[in-house]
C-alpha positions as CSV (number, residue, x, y, z in Angstrom):
1,X,0.0,0.0,0.0
2,X,1.4,3.4,-1.0
3,X,2.4,5.8,1.9
4,X,-0.4,8.2,0.9
5,X,-3.0,5.4,1.1
6,X,-1.8,4.2,4.5
7,X,-2.0,7.8,5.8
8,X,-5.5,8.2,4.4
9,X,-6.5,4.9,6.1
10,X,-5.2,6.0,9.4
11,X,-7.1,9.3,9.1
12,X,-10.3,7.5,8.4
13,X,-9.7,5.2,11.3
14,X,-9.1,8.2,13.7
15,X,-12.2,10.0,12.3
16,X,-14.4,6.9,12.7
17,X,-13.1,6.3,16.2
18,X,-13.8,9.9,17.2
19,X,-17.3,9.8,15.7
20,X,-18.2,6.6,17.5
21,X,-16.7,8.0,20.8
22,X,-18.9,11.1,20.5
23,X,-21.9,8.8,20.0
24,X,-21.0,6.8,23.1
25,X,-20.6,10.0,25.1
26,X,-24.0,11.4,24.0
27,X,-25.8,8.1,24.6
28,X,-24.2,7.8,28.1
29,X,-25.7,11.1,29.3
30,X,-28.8,11.2,27.2
31,X,-32.0,11.7,29.3
32,X,-30.1,12.2,32.5
33,X,-31.0,15.0,34.9
34,X,-27.5,15.8,36.0
35,X,-25.7,14.9,32.8
36,X,-21.9,15.3,33.0
37,X,-22.2,16.0,36.8
38,X,-22.3,12.2,37.2
39,X,-18.7,12.1,35.9
40,X,-17.7,14.6,38.6
41,X,-19.9,13.1,41.4
42,X,-18.6,9.6,41.1
43,X,-15.0,10.1,42.1
44,X,-15.8,12.8,44.6
45,X,-18.4,10.7,46.5
46,X,-16.1,7.6,46.4
47,X,-13.2,9.6,47.7
48,X,-15.3,11.1,50.5
49,X,-16.6,7.6,51.5
50,X,-13.2,5.9,51.4
51,X,-11.6,8.8,53.4
52,X,-14.2,8.6,56.1
53,X,-13.9,4.8,56.3
54,X,-10.2,4.3,56.1
55,X,-8.4,7.5,57.1
56,X,-5.9,6.6,59.8
57,X,-6.0,2.9,59.1
58,X,-3.3,2.9,56.4
59,X,0.1,4.6,56.3
60,X,0.3,6.4,52.9
61,X,3.4,8.5,53.8
62,X,4.2,11.6,55.8
63,X,2.8,14.9,54.7
64,X,0.6,13.2,52.1
65,X,-3.1,14.1,52.6
66,X,-5.1,10.9,52.6
67,X,-7.9,12.3,50.5
68,X,-5.4,13.4,47.8
69,X,-3.8,10.0,47.9
70,X,-7.1,8.2,47.4
71,X,-8.2,10.6,44.7
72,X,-5.0,10.1,42.7
73,X,-5.7,6.4,42.6
74,X,-9.4,6.7,42.1
75,X,-9.2,8.8,38.9
76,X,-7.3,6.2,36.8
77,X,-9.2,3.3,38.4
78,X,-12.6,4.7,37.4
79,X,-11.3,5.2,33.8
80,X,-10.4,1.5,33.7
81,X,-13.6,0.3,35.5
82,X,-15.9,2.4,33.4
83,X,-14.2,1.7,30.0
84,X,-14.0,-2.1,30.1
85,X,-17.7,-3.1,30.6
86,X,-18.8,-0.9,27.7
87,X,-15.9,-2.0,25.5
88,X,-16.4,-5.7,26.3
89,X,-20.0,-5.5,25.1
90,X,-19.3,-3.2,22.1
91,X,-19.1,-5.9,19.5
92,X,-22.2,-7.8,20.6
93,X,-24.1,-4.5,21.0
94,X,-23.3,-3.6,17.4
95,X,-23.8,-7.0,15.8
96,X,-26.2,-5.7,13.1
97,X,-23.7,-3.1,12.1
98,X,-20.9,-5.6,11.9
99,X,-22.9,-7.8,9.6
100,X,-23.8,-4.9,7.2
101,X,-20.9,-2.6,7.0
102,X,-17.2,-3.2,6.4
103,X,-14.9,-1.1,8.7
104,X,-12.1,-1.9,11.1
105,X,-13.8,-3.7,14.0
106,X,-11.3,-2.5,16.5
107,X,-12.8,1.0,16.4
108,X,-15.8,-0.2,18.4
109,X,-14.0,-1.2,21.7
110,X,-11.5,1.6,21.1
111,X,-14.3,4.3,20.8
112,X,-15.7,3.1,24.1
113,X,-12.3,3.7,25.8
114,X,-11.8,7.1,24.1
115,X,-15.3,8.2,25.1
116,X,-14.2,8.1,28.7
117,X,-11.4,10.7,28.1
118,X,-13.7,13.7,29.2
119,X,-14.3,11.9,32.5
120,X,-10.6,11.3,32.9
121,X,-9.8,15.0,32.2
122,X,-12.5,16.1,34.6
123,X,-11.2,13.8,37.3
124,X,-7.7,15.3,37.1
125,X,-9.2,18.8,37.1
126,X,-11.0,18.0,40.3
127,X,-7.8,16.5,41.8
128,X,-5.9,19.8,41.2
129,X,-8.9,21.7,42.6
130,X,-8.7,19.6,45.8
131,X,-4.9,19.9,45.9
132,X,-5.2,23.7,45.7
133,X,-7.8,23.7,48.5
134,X,-5.5,21.5,50.6
135,X,-2.6,23.8,50.0
136,X,-0.6,21.4,47.8
137,X,0.8,23.4,44.8
138,X,1.4,21.6,41.5
139,X,4.9,21.0,40.3
140,X,6.5,20.7,36.9
141,X,6.4,16.9,37.4
142,X,2.6,17.1,37.4
143,X,2.7,17.4,33.6
144,X,3.7,13.7,33.5
145,X,0.0,12.9,34.0
146,X,-0.5,13.7,30.3
147,X,1.8,10.9,28.8
148,X,0.8,8.6,31.7
149,X,-2.9,9.0,30.9
150,X,-2.1,8.2,27.2
151,X,-0.2,5.1,28.3
152,X,-3.1,4.1,30.5
153,X,-5.5,4.6,27.5
154,X,-3.4,2.3,25.4
155,X,-3.2,-0.3,28.2
156,X,-7.0,-0.2,28.6
157,X,-7.4,-0.4,24.8
158,X,-5.4,-3.6,24.7
159,X,-7.6,-5.1,27.4
160,X,-10.7,-3.9,25.5
161,X,-9.6,-5.6,22.3
162,X,-8.9,-8.8,24.2
163,X,-12.2,-8.8,26.2
164,X,-14.5,-7.6,23.4
165,X,-13.3,-10.3,20.9
166,X,-13.3,-13.0,23.6
167,X,-16.8,-12.0,24.8
168,X,-18.1,-12.5,21.2
169,X,-17.3,-16.2,21.6
170,X,-17.9,-16.6,25.3
171,X,-20.7,-14.5,26.7
172,X,-19.7,-15.5,30.3
173,X,-17.0,-12.8,30.2
174,X,-19.6,-10.0,30.3
175,X,-21.2,-11.5,33.4
176,X,-18.0,-12.3,35.1
177,X,-16.4,-8.9,34.5
178,X,-18.2,-6.9,37.3
179,X,-16.9,-9.4,39.9
180,X,-13.4,-9.4,38.4
181,X,-13.4,-5.6,38.5
182,X,-14.4,-5.6,42.1
183,X,-11.6,-8.0,43.0
184,X,-9.2,-5.9,40.9
185,X,-10.1,-2.8,42.7
186,X,-9.5,-4.4,46.1
187,X,-6.2,-5.7,44.9
188,X,-5.1,-2.2,43.7
189,X,-3.5,0.3,46.2
190,X,-6.2,2.9,45.8
191,X,-7.1,3.4,49.5
192,X,-4.0,1.9,50.9
193,X,-0.2,1.7,50.1
194,X,1.6,-1.5,49.4
195,X,4.0,-0.7,52.3
196,X,1.1,-0.8,54.7
197,X,0.2,-4.4,54.0
198,X,2.0,-7.7,55.0
199,X,4.9,-8.7,52.8
200,X,3.4,-11.9,51.4
201,X,0.3,-10.0,50.2
202,X,2.5,-7.2,48.9
203,X,4.5,-9.6,46.8
204,X,1.3,-11.1,45.4
205,X,-0.2,-7.6,44.6
206,X,3.0,-6.6,42.9
207,X,1.8,-8.6,39.9
208,X,-1.2,-6.3,39.5
209,X,-0.5,-4.4,36.2
210,X,-2.3,-1.3,37.6
211,X,0.1,-0.9,40.5
212,X,3.0,0.7,38.5
213,X,0.4,3.1,36.9
214,X,-0.8,4.2,40.3
215,X,2.7,4.6,41.6
216,X,3.6,6.6,38.5
217,X,0.7,9.0,38.9
218,X,1.5,9.5,42.6
219,X,5.2,10.1,41.8
220,X,4.2,12.9,39.5
221,X,1.4,14.4,41.6
222,X,2.3,13.8,45.2
223,X,6.1,13.3,45.2
224,X,6.8,15.9,42.5
225,X,9.3,13.7,40.6
226,X,9.6,11.9,37.3
227,X,7.8,8.5,37.6
228,X,10.3,5.7,38.2
229,X,8.0,3.1,36.6
230,X,8.0,4.5,33.0
231,X,10.0,1.6,31.5
232,X,7.8,-1.0,33.2
233,X,4.6,0.9,32.0
234,X,5.9,0.8,28.5
235,X,6.4,-2.9,28.6
236,X,3.0,-3.6,30.3
237,X,1.2,-1.4,27.7
238,X,3.0,-3.1,24.8
239,X,2.2,-6.5,26.2
240,X,-1.5,-5.6,26.6
241,X,-1.8,-4.2,23.1
242,X,0.0,-7.2,21.6
243,X,-2.2,-9.7,23.4
244,X,-5.3,-7.7,22.6
245,X,-4.5,-7.4,18.9
246,X,-3.6,-11.1,18.6
247,X,-6.9,-12.1,20.2
248,X,-8.9,-9.7,18.1
249,X,-7.3,-10.9,14.8
250,X,-7.9,-14.5,15.8
251,X,-11.6,-13.9,16.2
252,X,-12.2,-11.1,13.7
253,X,-12.8,-13.3,10.7
254,X,-15.7,-15.1,12.4
255,X,-17.2,-12.1,14.3
256,X,-20.1,-11.6,12.0
257,X,-21.0,-15.4,12.1
258,X,-20.6,-15.6,15.9
259,X,-22.7,-12.5,16.6
């Protein structure tokens, strides 16, 4: 394929993904009284609840406000937890479209992930607002949340490709996912730090791929330093994308028949 044709194909892919993401965003808040305020209310209410319940129980470091610590973990977690259910069902929900129109199937789960970007941006804006109110000024290292958020998006996209194509074959995945997400949240250091739990459990949770993401965001926002986990994050993201694409390509040729 000539370079110009490849560039044109990429542009069409991006445009289609953006159009479907806008549709997902509109559908999500259609006929809701509070609209986008739901995106703001969810992290705020969860942080308030977790702060009330667990403040003082876990050591998250000296001079680190507990509510900011929880908030810095809750924003990326909600992006993951809200993206994956919609992306997992994206192929089965658009079965009629898949059978009638030829287009890159990967745009369906990817658009579900991209449609959560406004919620992610709003979550970080709320974090900085809380930090200002708590007297914690931003540093130059805070800018790292931009590339970190992009890496997180690619990581979630890889999982979305894997889960959506697998769910087309095995519908059990859609029903098991809520439970798996609850377990994943409890196994992620959102309301606690790994240093505050017993060593055997800490070694087990170190295999959680979300841990280096949370550490990296906290390095940038709370410690004011360049995230130390960047090489690990690059490897995790590449592995998730590779696994997701491989699973998707394996199932793509039979998606229309399956669905």
